[in-house]
VODOTOR-584210 format. One record per atom (N, C-alpha, C, O): x, y, z; residue in one letter. Coordinates in nm, 4 decimals. Example, Ala and Ser with C-alpha at 12.3 -4.5 7.8 and 13.67 -1.06 7.14 Angstrom:
<drenkes>
drenke x 1.3190	y -0.5690	z 0.7800	residu A
drenke x 1.2300	y -0.4500	z 0.7800	residu A
drenke x 1.3200	y -0.3300	z 0.7800	residu A
drenke x 1.4236	y -0.3319	z 0.8465	residu A
drenke x 1.2850	y -0.2250	z 0.7080	residu S
drenke x 1.3670	y -0.1060	z 0.7140	residu S
drenke x 1.2900	y 0.0030	z 0.7870	residu S
drenke x 1.3409	y 0.1138	z 0.8039	residu S
</drenkes>
This chain:
<drenkes>
drenke x -0.9967	y 0.5902	z -0.8391	residu M
drenke x -0.9326	y 0.6053	z -0.9606	residu M
drenke x -0.8264	y 0.4985	z -0.9277	residu M
drenke x -0.8020	y 0.4515	z -0.8166	residu M
drenke x -0.7597	y 0.4651	z -1.0620	residu G
drenke x -0.6811	y 0.3345	z -1.1132	residu G
drenke x -0.5275	y 0.3732	z -1.0212	residu G
drenke x -0.4563	y 0.4722	z -1.0381	residu G
drenke x -0.5109	y 0.2803	z -0.9401	residu V
drenke x -0.3548	y 0.3053	z -0.9196	residu V
drenke x -0.2781	y 0.1628	z -0.9029	residu V
drenke x -0.3502	y 0.0709	z -0.8641	residu V
drenke x -0.1144	y 0.1265	z -0.9320	residu T
drenke x -0.0326	y 0.0596	z -0.9404	residu T
drenke x 0.0154	y 0.0516	z -0.8021	residu T
drenke x 0.0559	y 0.1412	z -0.7279	residu T
drenke x 0.0003	y -0.0951	z -0.7800	residu V
drenke x 0.0737	y -0.0987	z -0.6423	residu V
drenke x 0.1825	y -0.2119	z -0.6728	residu V
drenke x 0.1719	y -0.3263	z -0.7171	residu V
drenke x 0.3226	y -0.1122	z -0.6196	residu R
drenke x 0.4044	y -0.2162	z -0.6620	residu R
drenke x 0.4833	y -0.3013	z -0.5410	residu R
drenke x 0.5559	y -0.2355	z -0.4665	residu R
drenke x 0.4729	y -0.4252	z -0.5223	residu I
drenke x 0.4457	y -0.5481	z -0.4579	residu I
drenke x 0.6317	y -0.5640	z -0.4125	residu I
drenke x 0.7047	y -0.6016	z -0.5041	residu I
drenke x 0.6761	y -0.5440	z -0.3187	residu P
drenke x 0.8098	y -0.6091	z -0.2808	residu P
drenke x 0.8248	y -0.7237	z -0.2600	residu P
drenke x 0.7289	y -0.7805	z -0.2078	residu P
drenke x 0.9536	y -0.8093	z -0.2922	residu T
drenke x 1.0050	y -0.9477	z -0.3133	residu T
drenke x 0.8975	y -1.0151	z -0.1690	residu T
drenke x 0.7900	y -1.0731	z -0.1847	residu T
drenke x 0.9489	y -0.9928	z -0.0671	residu P
drenke x 0.8852	y -1.0666	z 0.0360	residu P
drenke x 0.7683	y -1.0781	z 0.0234	residu P
drenke x 0.7309	y -1.1925	z 0.0491	residu P
drenke x 0.6430	y -0.9688	z -0.0225	residu L
drenke x 0.5135	y -1.0008	z -0.0105	residu L
drenke x 0.4310	y -1.0635	z -0.1669	residu L
drenke x 0.3169	y -1.1045	z -0.1884	residu L
drenke x 0.5346	y -1.0484	z -0.2414	residu R
drenke x 0.5061	y -1.1254	z -0.3672	residu R
drenke x 0.4013	y -1.2664	z -0.3735	residu R
drenke x 0.3162	y -1.2923	z -0.4586	residu R
drenke x 0.4483	y -1.3604	z -0.2287	residu R
drenke x 0.3833	y -1.4995	z -0.2255	residu R
drenke x 0.2300	y -1.4609	z -0.1840	residu R
drenke x 0.1440	y -1.5490	z -0.1876	residu R
drenke x 0.1957	y -1.3203	z -0.1425	residu M
drenke x 0.0634	y -1.3015	z -0.1337	residu M
drenke x -0.0030	y -1.3024	z -0.2371	residu M
drenke x -0.1210	y -1.3376	z -0.2354	residu M
drenke x 0.0668	y -1.2593	z -0.3617	residu T
drenke x 0.0124	y -1.1792	z -0.4785	residu T
drenke x 0.0263	y -1.2959	z -0.5727	residu T
drenke x 0.0225	y -1.2605	z -0.6905	residu T
drenke x 0.0411	y -1.4226	z -0.5539	residu G
drenke x 0.0845	y -1.5239	z -0.6243	residu G
drenke x 0.2034	y -1.5032	z -0.6981	residu G
drenke x 0.2417	y -1.5718	z -0.7929	residu G
drenke x 0.2505	y -1.4206	z -0.6570	residu G
drenke x 0.4079	y -1.3827	z -0.7365	residu G
drenke x 0.3863	y -1.2695	z -0.7982	residu G
drenke x 0.4896	y -1.2296	z -0.8522	residu G
drenke x 0.2629	y -1.1750	z -0.8191	residu A
drenke x 0.2693	y -1.0471	z -0.9218	residu A
drenke x 0.3548	y -0.9443	z -0.8225	residu A
drenke x 0.3558	y -0.9407	z -0.6995	residu A
drenke x 0.4252	y -0.8631	z -0.9176	residu N
drenke x 0.4924	y -0.7791	z -0.8668	residu N
drenke x 0.4749	y -0.6389	z -0.8504	residu N
drenke x 0.5515	y -0.5505	z -0.8120	residu N
drenke x 0.3252	y -0.6389	z -0.8982	residu K
drenke x 0.2535	y -0.5244	z -0.9305	residu K
drenke x 0.0998	y -0.5591	z -0.9398	residu K
drenke x 0.0545	y -0.6493	z -1.0103	residu K
drenke x 0.0069	y -0.4538	z -0.8386	residu V
drenke x -0.1113	y -0.4993	z -0.8703	residu V
drenke x -0.1883	y -0.3650	z -0.9092	residu V
drenke x -0.1321	y -0.2590	z -0.8814	residu V
drenke x -0.3045	y -0.3623	z -0.9674	residu E
drenke x -0.3616	y -0.2418	z -1.0313	residu E
drenke x -0.5009	y -0.2729	z -0.9072	residu E
drenke x -0.5610	y -0.3787	z -0.8890	residu E
drenke x -0.5187	y -0.1512	z -0.8432	residu L
drenke x -0.6854	y -0.1323	z -0.7662	residu L
drenke x -0.7326	y -0.0034	z -0.7928	residu L
drenke x -0.6638	y 0.0914	z -0.8306	residu L
drenke x -0.8690	y -0.0041	z -0.7685	residu E
drenke x -0.9627	y 0.1472	z -0.8217	residu E
drenke x -0.9510	y 0.1841	z -0.6648	residu E
drenke x -0.9894	y 0.1001	z -0.5833	residu E
drenke x -0.9144	y 0.2708	z -0.6337	residu V
drenke x -0.9252	y 0.3148	z -0.4710	residu V
drenke x -0.8946	y 0.4519	z -0.4620	residu V
drenke x -0.8040	y 0.4923	z -0.5349	residu V
drenke x -0.9568	y 0.5395	z -0.3806	residu A
drenke x -0.9656	y 0.6891	z -0.3401	residu A
drenke x -0.8224	y 0.7426	z -0.2522	residu A
drenke x -0.7470	y 0.8346	z -0.2838	residu A
drenke x -0.8158	y 0.6716	z -0.1587	residu D
drenke x -0.6654	y 0.7349	z -0.0887	residu D
drenke x -0.6156	y 0.5734	z -0.0220	residu D
drenke x -0.6654	y 0.4642	z -0.0495	residu D
drenke x -0.5085	y 0.6018	z 0.0669	residu L
drenke x -0.4443	y 0.5027	z 0.1150	residu L
drenke x -0.4955	y 0.3984	z 0.1871	residu L
drenke x -0.4491	y 0.2843	z 0.1868	residu L
drenke x -0.6169	y 0.4465	z 0.2659	residu S
drenke x -0.6664	y 0.3393	z 0.3764	residu S
drenke x -0.7499	y 0.2651	z 0.2670	residu S
drenke x -0.7468	y 0.1422	z 0.2726	residu S
drenke x -0.8305	y 0.3284	z 0.1599	residu Q
drenke x -0.8925	y 0.2303	z 0.0753	residu Q
drenke x -0.7841	y 0.1154	z 0.0130	residu Q
drenke x -0.8194	y 0.0025	z -0.0211	residu Q
drenke x -0.6735	y 0.1564	z 0.0067	residu M
drenke x -0.5911	y 0.1073	z -0.1208	residu M
drenke x -0.5459	y -0.0391	z 0.0098	residu M
drenke x -0.5797	y -0.1555	z -0.0116	residu M
drenke x -0.4765	y -0.0006	z 0.1212	residu I
drenke x -0.4742	y -0.1405	z 0.2294	residu I
drenke x -0.6120	y -0.2357	z 0.2498	residu I
drenke x -0.6009	y -0.3581	z 0.2444	residu I
drenke x -0.7479	y -0.1688	z 0.2746	residu D
drenke x -0.8396	y -0.2505	z 0.2995	residu D
drenke x -0.8344	y -0.3437	z 0.1598	residu D
drenke x -0.7996	y -0.4609	z 0.1740	residu D
drenke x -0.8656	y -0.2986	z 0.0342	residu R
drenke x -0.8542	y -0.3541	z -0.0624	residu R
drenke x -0.7275	y -0.4594	z -0.0898	residu R
drenke x -0.7479	y -0.5728	z -0.1331	residu R
drenke x -0.6337	y -0.4234	z -0.0683	residu L
drenke x -0.5152	y -0.5435	z -0.0567	residu L
drenke x -0.5598	y -0.6646	z 0.0470	residu L
drenke x -0.5331	y -0.7813	z 0.0183	residu L
drenke x -0.6266	y -0.6315	z 0.1652	residu E
drenke x -0.6637	y -0.7250	z 0.2449	residu E
drenke x -0.7724	y -0.7826	z 0.2151	residu E
drenke x -0.7888	y -0.8904	z 0.2723	residu E
drenke x -0.8623	y -0.7458	z 0.1380	residu S
drenke x -0.9860	y -0.8257	z 0.0595	residu S
drenke x -0.9513	y -0.8714	z -0.0354	residu S
drenke x -1.0329	y -0.9434	z -0.0928	residu S
drenke x -0.8301	y -0.8546	z -0.0913	residu D
drenke x -0.7900	y -0.9389	z -0.2376	residu D
drenke x -0.7006	y -1.0777	z -0.1715	residu D
drenke x -0.7252	y -1.1974	z -0.1863	residu D
drenke x -0.5969	y -1.0154	z -0.0998	residu Y
drenke x -0.4827	y -1.0839	z -0.0830	residu Y
drenke x -0.5183	y -1.0786	z 0.1075	residu Y
drenke x -0.4783	y -0.9791	z 0.1680	residu Y
drenke x -0.5851	y -1.1791	z 0.1781	residu P
drenke x -0.6211	y -1.1685	z 0.3080	residu P
drenke x -0.4889	y -1.2050	z 0.3784	residu P
drenke x -0.4032	y -1.2893	z 0.3515	residu P
drenke x -0.5013	y -1.1051	z 0.4871	residu G
drenke x -0.3221	y -1.1232	z 0.5756	residu G
drenke x -0.2405	y -0.9903	z 0.5444	residu G
drenke x -0.1750	y -0.9256	z 0.6260	residu G
drenke x -0.2626	y -0.9561	z 0.3733	residu F
drenke x -0.2011	y -0.8455	z 0.3745	residu F
drenke x -0.1357	y -0.7129	z 0.5054	residu F
drenke x -0.0340	y -0.6667	z 0.5570	residu F
drenke x -0.2750	y -0.7053	z 0.5023	residu K
drenke x -0.3078	y -0.5405	z 0.6239	residu K
drenke x -0.2016	y -0.5930	z 0.7568	residu K
drenke x -0.1164	y -0.5116	z 0.7923	residu K
drenke x -0.2057	y -0.6793	z 0.8025	residu E
drenke x -0.1238	y -0.7487	z 0.9088	residu E
drenke x 0.0200	y -0.7195	z 0.9011	residu E
drenke x 0.0904	y -0.6955	z 0.9992	residu E
drenke x 0.0630	y -0.7231	z 0.7685	residu R
drenke x 0.1989	y -0.6838	z 0.7514	residu R
drenke x 0.2265	y -0.5370	z 0.7098	residu R
drenke x 0.3433	y -0.5058	z 0.6867	residu R
drenke x 0.1509	y -0.4660	z 0.7012	residu L
drenke x 0.1621	y -0.3147	z 0.6947	residu L
drenke x 0.1313	y -0.2124	z 0.7958	residu L
drenke x 0.1591	y -0.0929	z 0.8065	residu L
drenke x 0.0475	y -0.3193	z 0.8857	residu I
drenke x -0.0232	y -0.2217	z 0.9961	residu I
drenke x -0.0302	y -0.2732	z 1.1200	residu I
drenke x -0.0983	y -0.3709	z 1.1511	residu I
drenke x 0.0513	y -0.1983	z 1.2051	residu D
drenke x 0.0861	y -0.2527	z 1.3505	residu D
drenke x -0.0548	y -0.2494	z 1.4205	residu D
drenke x -0.1510	y -0.1839	z 1.3802	residu D
drenke x -0.0516	y -0.3436	z 1.5501	residu E
drenke x -0.1519	y -0.3276	z 1.6648	residu E
drenke x -0.1995	y -0.1673	z 1.6805	residu E
drenke x -0.3140	y -0.1601	z 1.7251	residu E
drenke x -0.1492	y -0.0623	z 1.6590	residu E
drenke x -0.1733	y 0.0687	z 1.7310	residu E
drenke x -0.2636	y 0.0911	z 1.6032	residu E
drenke x -0.3687	y 0.1516	z 1.6241	residu E
drenke x -0.2405	y 0.0558	z 1.4904	residu G
drenke x -0.2864	y 0.0894	z 1.3586	residu G
drenke x -0.2258	y 0.1939	z 1.3054	residu G
drenke x -0.2712	y 0.2897	z 1.2430	residu G
drenke x -0.1041	y 0.1616	z 1.3408	residu E
drenke x 0.0600	y 0.2814	z 1.2645	residu E
drenke x 0.1017	y 0.2095	z 1.1645	residu E
drenke x 0.0845	y 0.0877	z 1.1594	residu E
drenke x 0.1715	y 0.2899	z 1.0586	residu L
drenke x 0.2103	y 0.1900	z 0.9232	residu L
drenke x 0.3947	y 0.1168	z 1.0011	residu L
drenke x 0.4792	y 0.1926	z 1.0487	residu L
drenke x 0.4110	y -0.0292	z 0.9927	residu R
drenke x 0.5205	y -0.1052	z 1.0393	residu R
drenke x 0.6027	y 0.0241	z 0.9789	residu R
drenke x 0.5790	y 0.0918	z 0.8789	residu R
drenke x 0.7194	y 0.0345	z 1.0873	residu Y
drenke x 0.8366	y 0.1001	z 1.0929	residu Y
drenke x 0.9238	y 0.0466	z 0.9515	residu Y
drenke x 0.9947	y 0.1299	z 0.8949	residu Y
drenke x 0.9156	y -0.1003	z 0.8950	residu F
drenke x 0.9990	y -0.1420	z 0.8199	residu F
drenke x 0.9104	y -0.1007	z 0.6981	residu F
drenke x 0.9897	y -0.1163	z 0.6053	residu F
drenke x 0.7701	y -0.0489	z 0.6322	residu V
drenke x 0.7066	y -0.0180	z 0.5336	residu V
drenke x 0.7019	y 0.1220	z 0.5159	residu V
drenke x 0.6678	y 0.2097	z 0.5952	residu V
drenke x 0.7561	y 0.1317	z 0.3570	residu N
drenke x 0.7632	y 0.2638	z 0.3408	residu N
drenke x 0.6538	y 0.2511	z 0.1905	residu N
drenke x 0.6490	y 0.1787	z 0.0910	residu N
drenke x 0.5863	y 0.3521	z 0.2383	residu I
drenke x 0.4613	y 0.4020	z 0.1067	residu I
drenke x 0.5027	y 0.4985	z 0.0349	residu I
drenke x 0.5084	y 0.6012	z 0.1025	residu I
drenke x 0.5341	y 0.5134	z -0.0705	residu Y
drenke x 0.5551	y 0.6654	z -0.1618	residu Y
drenke x 0.4259	y 0.6833	z -0.2686	residu Y
drenke x 0.3629	y 0.5851	z -0.3077	residu Y
drenke x 0.4035	y 0.7805	z -0.2986	residu V
drenke x 0.3387	y 0.8893	z -0.3876	residu V
drenke x 0.4078	y 0.9696	z -0.4238	residu V
drenke x 0.4719	y 1.0532	z -0.3601	residu V
drenke x 0.3959	y 0.9390	z -0.5951	residu N
drenke x 0.5168	y 1.0042	z -0.6612	residu N
drenke x 0.6461	y 1.0176	z -0.6052	residu N
drenke x 0.6880	y 1.1327	z -0.5925	residu N
drenke x 0.7254	y 0.9136	z -0.5655	residu G
drenke x 0.8434	y 0.9172	z -0.5070	residu G
drenke x 0.8240	y 0.9831	z -0.3922	residu G
drenke x 0.9349	y 1.0210	z -0.3546	residu G
drenke x 0.7531	y 1.0117	z -0.3277	residu E
drenke x 0.7685	y 1.0831	z -0.1545	residu E
drenke x 0.7103	y 1.0010	z -0.0522	residu E
drenke x 0.6008	y 0.9448	z -0.0500	residu E
drenke x 0.8238	y 1.0051	z 0.0510	residu D
drenke x 0.7415	y 0.8783	z 0.1764	residu D
drenke x 0.6361	y 1.0014	z 0.2068	residu D
drenke x 0.6389	y 1.1243	z 0.2132	residu D
drenke x 0.5325	y 0.8835	z 0.2233	residu I
drenke x 0.4068	y 0.9352	z 0.3242	residu I
drenke x 0.4556	y 1.0147	z 0.4667	residu I
drenke x 0.4333	y 1.1252	z 0.5161	residu I
drenke x 0.5318	y 0.8998	z 0.5024	residu R
drenke x 0.5818	y 0.9310	z 0.6274	residu R
drenke x 0.6105	y 1.1144	z 0.6500	residu R
drenke x 0.5527	y 1.1677	z 0.7447	residu R
drenke x 0.6786	y 1.1793	z 0.5809	residu F
drenke x 0.6844	y 1.2653	z 0.5633	residu F
drenke x 0.6184	y 1.4008	z 0.4883	residu F
drenke x 0.6322	y 1.5231	z 0.4879	residu F
drenke x 0.5583	y 1.3228	z 0.4412	residu D
drenke x 0.4597	y 1.4299	z 0.3323	residu D
drenke x 0.3094	y 1.4231	z 0.3728	residu D
drenke x 0.2444	y 1.5136	z 0.4252	residu D
drenke x 0.2770	y 1.3287	z 0.3469	residu H
drenke x 0.1305	y 1.3339	z 0.3245	residu H
drenke x 0.0319	y 1.2314	z 0.4520	residu H
drenke x -0.0871	y 1.2014	z 0.4426	residu H
drenke x 0.1195	y 1.1983	z 0.5552	residu G
drenke x 0.0732	y 1.0998	z 0.6465	residu G
drenke x -0.0391	y 0.9620	z 0.5784	residu G
drenke x -0.0234	y 0.8994	z 0.4736	residu G
drenke x -0.1148	y 0.9525	z 0.6488	residu W
drenke x -0.2467	y 0.8787	z 0.5983	residu W
drenke x -0.3199	y 0.9039	z 0.5107	residu W
drenke x -0.3842	y 0.8197	z 0.4481	residu W
drenke x -0.3222	y 1.0517	z 0.4879	residu A
drenke x -0.4101	y 1.0934	z 0.3762	residu A
drenke x -0.3744	y 1.1572	z 0.2370	residu A
drenke x -0.4329	y 1.2482	z 0.1783	residu A
drenke x -0.2665	y 1.0879	z 0.2005	residu P
drenke x -0.2209	y 1.1518	z 0.0574	residu P
drenke x -0.3029	y 1.1799	z -0.0710	residu P
drenke x -0.3751	y 1.0885	z -0.1106	residu P
drenke x -0.2999	y 1.2943	z -0.1394	residu P
drenke x -0.3892	y 1.3599	z -0.1810	residu P
drenke x -0.4008	y 1.2463	z -0.2802	residu P
drenke x -0.3021	y 1.1741	z -0.2946	residu P
drenke x -0.5429	y 1.2155	z -0.3707	residu S
drenke x -0.5569	y 1.1304	z -0.4978	residu S
drenke x -0.4615	y 1.1350	z -0.5658	residu S
drenke x -0.4274	y 1.2447	z -0.6101	residu S
drenke x -0.4003	y 1.0395	z -0.5912	residu N
drenke x -0.2963	y 1.0485	z -0.6856	residu N
drenke x -0.2970	y 0.8779	z -0.7581	residu N
drenke x -0.3124	y 0.7745	z -0.6931	residu N
drenke x -0.2782	y 0.8869	z -0.8904	residu P
drenke x -0.2881	y 0.7131	z -0.9538	residu P
drenke x -0.1079	y 0.6607	z -0.9153	residu P
drenke x -0.0802	y 0.5408	z -0.9151	residu P
drenke x -0.0296	y 0.7385	z -0.8935	residu A
drenke x 0.1242	y 0.6888	z -0.8912	residu A
drenke x 0.1406	y 0.6291	z -0.7562	residu A
drenke x 0.2595	y 0.6124	z -0.7291	residu A
drenke x 0.0280	y 0.5780	z -0.6289	residu M
drenke x 0.0958	y 0.5362	z -0.5179	residu M
drenke x 0.1413	y 0.3717	z -0.5759	residu M
drenke x 0.1112	y 0.2938	z -0.6664	residu M
drenke x 0.2333	y 0.3803	z -0.4574	residu K
drenke x 0.3771	y 0.2973	z -0.4788	residu K
drenke x 0.4051	y 0.2248	z -0.3285	residu K
drenke x 0.4324	y 0.2810	z -0.2224	residu K
drenke x 0.3892	y 0.0857	z -0.3553	residu L
drenke x 0.4318	y 0.0212	z -0.1879	residu L
drenke x 0.5121	y -0.0307	z -0.2461	residu L
drenke x 0.5258	y -0.0924	z -0.3518	residu L
drenke x 0.5965	y 0.0175	z -0.1211	residu A
drenke x 0.7532	y -0.0398	z -0.1193	residu A
drenke x 0.8013	y -0.0832	z 0.0153	residu A
drenke x 0.9155	y -0.1273	z 0.0289	residu A
</drenkes>
C-alpha cells in the first residue's frame, strides 16, 4: 500500500531535501527497511543497537504515537507519518 512518510528537518539531508517521500509498504518494518534501501544510513538514525525505536524518534499512524498504541506492528494504514 502507498504511504506518505513525512521527513523531519534534521533528516532531510538524507532525502535530498525532500520533506516527504511516498513508499509502497505493508507495515512499519517494511517502511524502515525501504527508507534504508532508498536512503542508506536512515535506519541507524531511527533504530538503536537493541533494535528499538530511538527515544527521540516519534512515529505516528493517523496522529497516534505507535509507542502507546500499536508498537512495531501498526495496522496497515496509508497515513503512516514519521516525525
